C-alpha positions in Angstrom: -25.9 -2.8 -14.4 -24.8 -6.4 -14.9 -25.6 -5.9 -18.7 -23.4 -3.2 -18.7 -20.4 -5.3 -16.8 -21.1 -8.1 -19.4 -20.6 -6.0 -22.3 -17.4 -4.4 -21.0 -15.9 -7.9 -20.4 -16.6 -8.7 -24.0 -14.9 -5.7 -25.6 -12.1 -6.4 -28.1 -8.5 -6.5 -26.7 -7.5 -4.3 -29.4 -10.0 -1.4 -28.6 -7.7 1.4 -27.4 -5.7 0.5 -24.5 -6.6 -2.0 -21.4 -7.8 -0.3 -18.2 -6.4 -0.6 -14.7 -8.8 0.4 -12.2 -7.7 1.8 -8.9 -9.8 1.3 -6.1 -8.0 3.1 -3.0 -8.8 4.8 0.1 -7.8 5.2 4.0 -7.1 1.9 5.9 -10.5 0.3 7.2 -12.6 2.2 4.5 -13.6 -1.1 2.9 -11.4 -1.5 -0.2 -11.5 -5.3 -0.2 -15.0 -5.8 -0.1 -15.6 -3.2 -2.8 -12.7 -4.5 -4.9 -13.9 -8.1 -4.8 -17.5 -7.1 -5.8 -16.5 -5.0 -8.7 -13.9 -7.5 -9.8 -16.7 -10.3 -9.8 -18.8 -8.1 -11.9 -16.2 -7.6 -14.4 -14.8 -11.1 -14.4 -11.3 -10.0 -13.6 -8.6 -10.2 -11.2 -7.2 -8.0 -8.3 -3.7 -6.7 -7.9 -2.6 -5.6 -4.5 -0.7 -2.2 -3.8 -0.7 -2.9 -0.2 3.0 -2.9 1.0 2.1 -4.6 4.3 0.2 -7.3 2.7 3.0 -8.5 0.7 4.6 -10.8 3.7 2.9 -13.9 4.1 3.8 -14.0 7.8 1.9 -10.7 8.5 -1.9 -11.7 8.2 -3.9 -10.3 11.1 -1.8 -7.2 11.6 -2.3 -6.2 8.1 -6.0 -7.1 7.8 -5.1 -9.3 4.6 -8.2 -10.6 2.8 -9.2 -13.9 4.4 -9.0 -17.2 2.5 -12.7 -16.9 1.6 -12.1 -13.6 0.0 -9.1 -14.8 -1.9 -11.1 -17.8 -3.1 -13.7 -15.6 -4.5 -11.7 -13.6 -6.9 -8.0 -14.3 -7.9 -5.6 -12.0 -6.2 -1.9 -11.2 -6.9 1.1 -9.8 -5.1 -0.3 -10.6 -1.7 1.7 -12.9 0.4 4.3 -13.6 -2.1 7.2 -12.6 0.2 8.7 -13.6 3.4 9.4 -10.8 6.0 13.0 -11.9 5.5 13.2 -10.8 2.0 14.5 -7.7 0.8 11.9 -5.8 -1.3 11.5 -2.1 -2.7 9.1 -0.2 -4.6 11.3 -0.6 -7.7 11.0 -4.2 -7.5 7.2 -4.0 -6.9 7.1 -1.9 -10.1 8.8 -4.7 -12.1 6.6 -7.4 -10.4 3.3 -5.5 -10.9 4.0 -4.4 -14.6 5.0 -8.1 -15.4 1.8 -9.6 -13.9 -0.3 -6.7 -15.5 1.1 -7.8 -19.0 -0.1 -11.2 -18.3 -3.4 -10.3 -16.9 -4.3 -8.1 -19.9 -3.7 -11.0 -22.2 -7.2 -12.2 -20.9 -8.9 -9.3 -19.3 -9.5 -5.8 -20.8 -9.8 -4.5 -17.1 -7.8 -5.2 -13.9 -8.5 -4.0 -10.6 -5.7 -2.4 -8.5 -6.3 -2.1 -5.0 -4.4 -1.0 -1.7 -3.6 1.9 0.4 0.3 2.3 -0.1 0.3 5.7 -2.0 4.1 5.5 -3.2 3.6 1.8 -4.6 0.3 3.1 -6.4 2.0 6.1 -7.7 5.0 4.1 -9.0 2.7 1.6 -10.9 0.6 4.3 -12.5 3.4 6.7 -13.3 6.8 5.2 -12.8 9.6 5.7 -10.6 13.1 7.2 -11.0 16.0 5.2 -12.1 17.7 4.6 -8.7 20.5 2.2 -8.6 20.6 -0.9 -6.5 22.0 -0.9 -3.1 24.5 -3.5 -1.8 23.8 -5.7 1.3 26.6 -4.1 3.2 25.4 -0.5 2.9 22.0 -1.8 3.7 23.1 -3.3 7.0 25.2 -0.2 7.5 22.0 2.0 7.5 19.9 -0.5 9.3 22.6 -0.3 12.2 22.2 3.6 12.1 18.5 3.3 12.6 18.8 0.8 15.4 21.4 2.9 17.0 20.0 6.5 16.4 16.2 5.8 15.8 13.8 8.0 14.0 15.1 11.4 15.4 18.6 10.5 14.0 17.3 9.6 10.6 15.7 12.9 10.6 18.7 14.8 11.6 20.8 13.1 8.9 18.4 13.7 6.1 17.6 17.3 7.1 21.6 18.1 7.1 22.2 15.9 3.9 19.3 16.5 1.6 17.2 19.2 2.9 14.9 19.2 -0.2 13.8 15.7 0.1 13.6 16.2 3.9 10.9 18.8 3.2 8.9 16.3 1.1 9.3 12.9 2.7 6.8 11.6 5.5 8.9 12.0 8.6 7.1 9.2 10.5 8.3 6.6 7.7 11.9 5.5 8.6 11.9 3.3 5.4 11.8 6.2 3.1 14.5 8.2 5.0 16.7 5.0 5.3 16.2 4.5 1.5 17.6 7.9 0.9 20.6 7.3 3.0 21.3 4.0 1.1 21.3 6.0 -2.0 23.5 8.7 -0.6 26.0 6.2 0.6 26.0 4.2 -2.7 26.2 7.1 -5.1 27.3 10.0 -3.3 24.3 12.0 -4.7 21.3 13.4 -2.9 18.0 11.2 -3.4 16.3 14.6 -4.4 19.0 15.3 -7.2 18.0 11.6 -8.7 14.3 12.2 -8.7 12.5 13.0 -11.9 9.3 15.0 -12.2 8.3 13.5 -15.6 5.7 10.7 -15.7 6.2 7.5 -17.7 3.8 6.4 -20.5 2.0 3.2 -19.6 0.4 0.9 -22.0 -2.9 1.0 -20.1 -5.3 3.7 -19.0 -6.2 4.2 -15.4 -9.3 5.0 -13.7 -8.8 6.4 -9.9 -11.6 5.8 -7.8 -11.1 6.8 -3.9 -13.3 5.4 -1.4 -14.2 7.6 1.7 -16.5 7.8 4.6 -17.5 10.6 7.0 -14.7 10.8 9.5 -16.6 9.6 12.6 -17.9 6.6 10.6 -14.3 5.7 9.4 -12.7 6.3 12.8 -15.4 3.9 14.3 -14.6 1.2 11.9 -10.9 1.7 12.7 -11.6 1.2 16.3 -13.9 -1.8 15.7 -11.4 -3.3 13.5 -8.6 -3.0 16.0 -10.5 -4.8 18.6 -11.4 -7.6 15.9 -7.8 -8.1 15.2 -6.9 -8.7 18.8 -9.8 -11.1 19.1 -8.5 -12.9 16.1 -4.9 -13.2 17.5 -3.0 -10.2 16.7 -0.9 -10.5 20.0 -0.2 -14.2 19.3 0.9 -13.3 15.7 3.0 -10.5 17.1 4.5 -12.7 19.9 5.5 -15.4 17.2 7.6 -12.7 15.3 8.9 -11.0 18.4 12.6 -12.0 17.5 12.2 -10.3 14.2 10.6 -7.0 15.6 13.5 -4.8 14.2 12.7 -5.9 10.7 11.3 -3.0 8.6 8.2 -5.1 7.7 7.2 -5.0 11.5 7.9 -1.6 12.0 4.4 -0.6 11.4 1.0 0.3 13.3 -0.5 -2.8 15.1 2.9 -4.8 15.6 5.1 -1.9 16.9 2.5 -1.2 19.7 2.2 -4.6 20.7 6.0 -5.0 20.9 6.1 -1.7 23.3 3.5 -3.8 25.6 5.8 -6.9 25.5 8.8 -4.8 26.4 7.0 -3.3 29.4 6.5 0.2 28.0 2.8 0.1 28.0 -0.1 -2.1 29.3 -2.0 -4.0 26.9 -5.1 -2.0 27.1 -2.7 1.0 26.5 -1.2 -0.7 23.5 -4.6 -1.4 22.1 -5.6 2.2 22.5 -2.4 3.4 20.8 -3.2 1.1 17.8 -6.5 2.9 17.4 -4.9 6.2 17.7 -1.9 5.7 15.3 -4.1 3.9 12.7 -6.6 7.0 12.7 -3.5 9.1 12.1 -2.3 6.9 9.3 -5.8 7.1 7.6 -5.4 10.9 7.7 -2.1 10.8 6.0 -3.4 8.4 3.3 -6.2 10.9 2.6 -3.9 13.8 2.4 -1.6 11.7 -0.2 -4.8 10.5 -2.1 -6.1 14.2 -2.5 -3.2 15.0 -4.8 -5.1 13.0 -7.3 -7.2 15.6 -9.1 -8.6 13.2 -11.6 -9.9 10.8 -9.1 -13.6 10.0 -8.3 -14.4 9.9 -4.6 -17.1 7.5 -3.8 -18.8 6.1 -0.5 -18.0 2.2 -0.4 -22.0 1.6 -0.4 -22.0 3.2 -3.8 -20.9 0.1 -5.7 -23.5 0.5 -8.4 -22.4 4.0 -9.2 -18.5 2.8 -9.1 -19.4 0.1 -11.5 -21.2 2.3 -13.8 -18.4 4.9 -13.6 -16.0 2.1 -14.8 -18.0 1.0 -17.5 -18.8 4.3 -19.0 -15.2 5.6 -18.7 -14.0 2.4 -20.3 -16.4 2.7 -23.3 -15.2 6.0 -24.1 
């Protein structure tokens, strides 16, 4: 297999297109270790598609790669933002495409890994031309969410844009807030601005989805939650308590700790909630990835099979 890998890295940059290899899957499935192993075999870099790992202040609660792992293989778009920075999927598309343009000058293949489905889709297929939103409107929407909560966002979206309401993840306030921002900016429904056509990219893509038996995956989620607590999740969340209403912190792991710090639950209850909500998040991720009818599903332990698949498909 090593011979195959070496031959792949020596291929001419002019042979067909370059290749972006997506290695994704649900949270805690083992994406980081597999991606690093494959990237080392192919002598290439890793590009992140994990929206939670963009923020440098969020390390433990997002299960970001350790410094040792980052040193093994060059990673890009991890910890490149502060949670105080405004960032959206359109900006990610711009940054990721620019980074790929640079990386493909030196590597025939680049690894894309992470579990944020919308960001993955955007990089592979493009996103609609949505206008920029002013800071005043963004603050207005944030205030609405702080006042009305998730239920208020759902009511507003259902009344204003029922088509998008039927499609959106109703547990994700960021998506609904984005639709409200667009409506207030343009006066048009978000659904009316969305396109169904995919954009042509100057690279081929190979999609590999990692999965484990449900009991095995859930056990890994439970054990990783306990490890995060041991590694200092509570302390990390406490240091950021003053920013708990930021979108970046409205995510599994932090919001349960903040509920405990607000005397809603005990610490043990908060930890169990993290486990439960992470398992639910993993199920939603798997539902999203099942839409990829051209993907290859593999167990994370099948690393030689994954490498062989990449080599064979890139040679065609």
